[in-house]
Structures are given as structure tokens and as C-alpha cells.
N, C-alpha and C positions, 0 to 999 in steps of 0.2 A: 754283539746282542746288548743294547743299552740297557740300563736299569729305568723304572718306573721316574716318573717327576714326582716331588715329595715337596708340598708346601709343610712349612713347621710354625707353630706359633708356641712361642716357649715366652711366659708368665714368668718373672723374675719376682716372688718373694720373698719376704722377711726372713724366712726359714728354709729355704730352697728354691726349687722351680716346677713348676707344674708344665709340662710341654705336651702337646697334641702333634700329629703325623696326620697331614691328608695326601692322599694320591687319587688319581683319577681309576674309576672303577675296573676299566681293565687293563692297568697295571700300564697305560700309553709313556711314554718318556718324554710326552709334552705336556703344558700345562692346560692345552687347550684343547675341550671335550666336543667341540664342532654344534656348540650353540653362539650364536653370533652374539647375542648381548654379554654374555658370560667372556667369551674371545677378548672380545674387547676390553670388557674392563680388566679384566688379567692381564693383556697387552700392556692395558697404559700403568697396572701397577709395576710392572717387571722390569718397564723401560721408564720408568718413571727419572726426572732430573733428579739432581744432585739435593735442592732443596727439600724432596719429600714430601711437600706440600701436598702433593694428590695423594701419596699414600698415607698422610696422618689423615685425611680426611675422608676415608672409606671403611678402615676397619671398625666394626660395630661388637658391639658385647649384648646381648640381650641376657638380664640377669633373671634368675628363676629361682623359686624356694618351693618345694614341693612339702617339705616337711619342716616343723619348727614351731616355735611359740608364735601365736598368734599375731604378737606385735609386730617380728621379725615377716612374716609371710604378707603383715597388710603394709608394710614398710616398702617391700620388694615390689614393683610395677610391674615387672615385665617389660617395661620401656625401651627401648634399643639407647644404645649411648655410644658415642663415637669416640674411641680411646684414646686416640692420638690428638685430641683437642686439649686433653688436661695432663696426660702420662708420657714421659717420654720413651719413643721407639726408635730401634737400631734395626736395618736391615742389612742384610748379609744374602749375596747371591752367589751360586756357582753353576758349576754343569750339572745338572738334573734336578736341582733344589733353590729352594727360595727360605728364607727363613725371616720372622719379626719376633725381635725380642722387645717385651712389653716390660717393662722396668716400673713396676708398682711401686716401688720404693722410692720413686721419684716424686710422688706425690702425698702430701701430708693426709691428704682428706682421705684419698685410698688406704693410707695405712690406719686411718682411724677406723675405717668400716671393717677393715679385716680385724 
């Protein structure tokens, strides 16, 4: 009986880590869900060569601010940002999991925003 595949995104922050886990809805042991577009992209992410160029240009974060001072809400545009262009990312792959470690501390601009 195989364990479900897990995608882990680990944001390393100055005061600790924020870790999110994702798994196929039906608990499948494969990262592939049957959608041809998603599955092709996931295959490329998992099998990227050692340069990580493909991976670094794919993970996006969409900032949102639902509550807070007007100046903060007006500054956060909700525009997607490709994380790997400015922040160091590290990748770990094992049987049944793939982890993306995003080191927020590697960017002075990101630290300033926090």
C-alpha cells in the first residue's frame, strides 16, 4: 500500500518556516491527476535537469491582503510574481514527495516587505 504523493512548499522566514502540504484529492501515489496540461507541467518540474532553470521560472505566488490598513491593501496588487527569479529556491525529491524550499531570507527586498 503506497502513501499518497505529497508536494511540500516550505517558505523559510527570519523567525521560522511556513510549510504547506498538497496531495491529490483522492490520495493517489502519483503526482499526476489525469489532466494532460497539469501532468505535462508536473513531469517537467519533477524531471528538471540540475540547473533548476525550468523550476525557478514556474512557481508563482499571488499576494492578497483581505484585511488591513488602506495603504497596505492598495499596495498589494494581487499580480502573480515568479518567486524563483529573485529568491533562492532549493528542491528535494524522494519517493512519494517533492519539496520546494523558498528562502525568503535570501532577498533583502523580500525581508523589507516582511
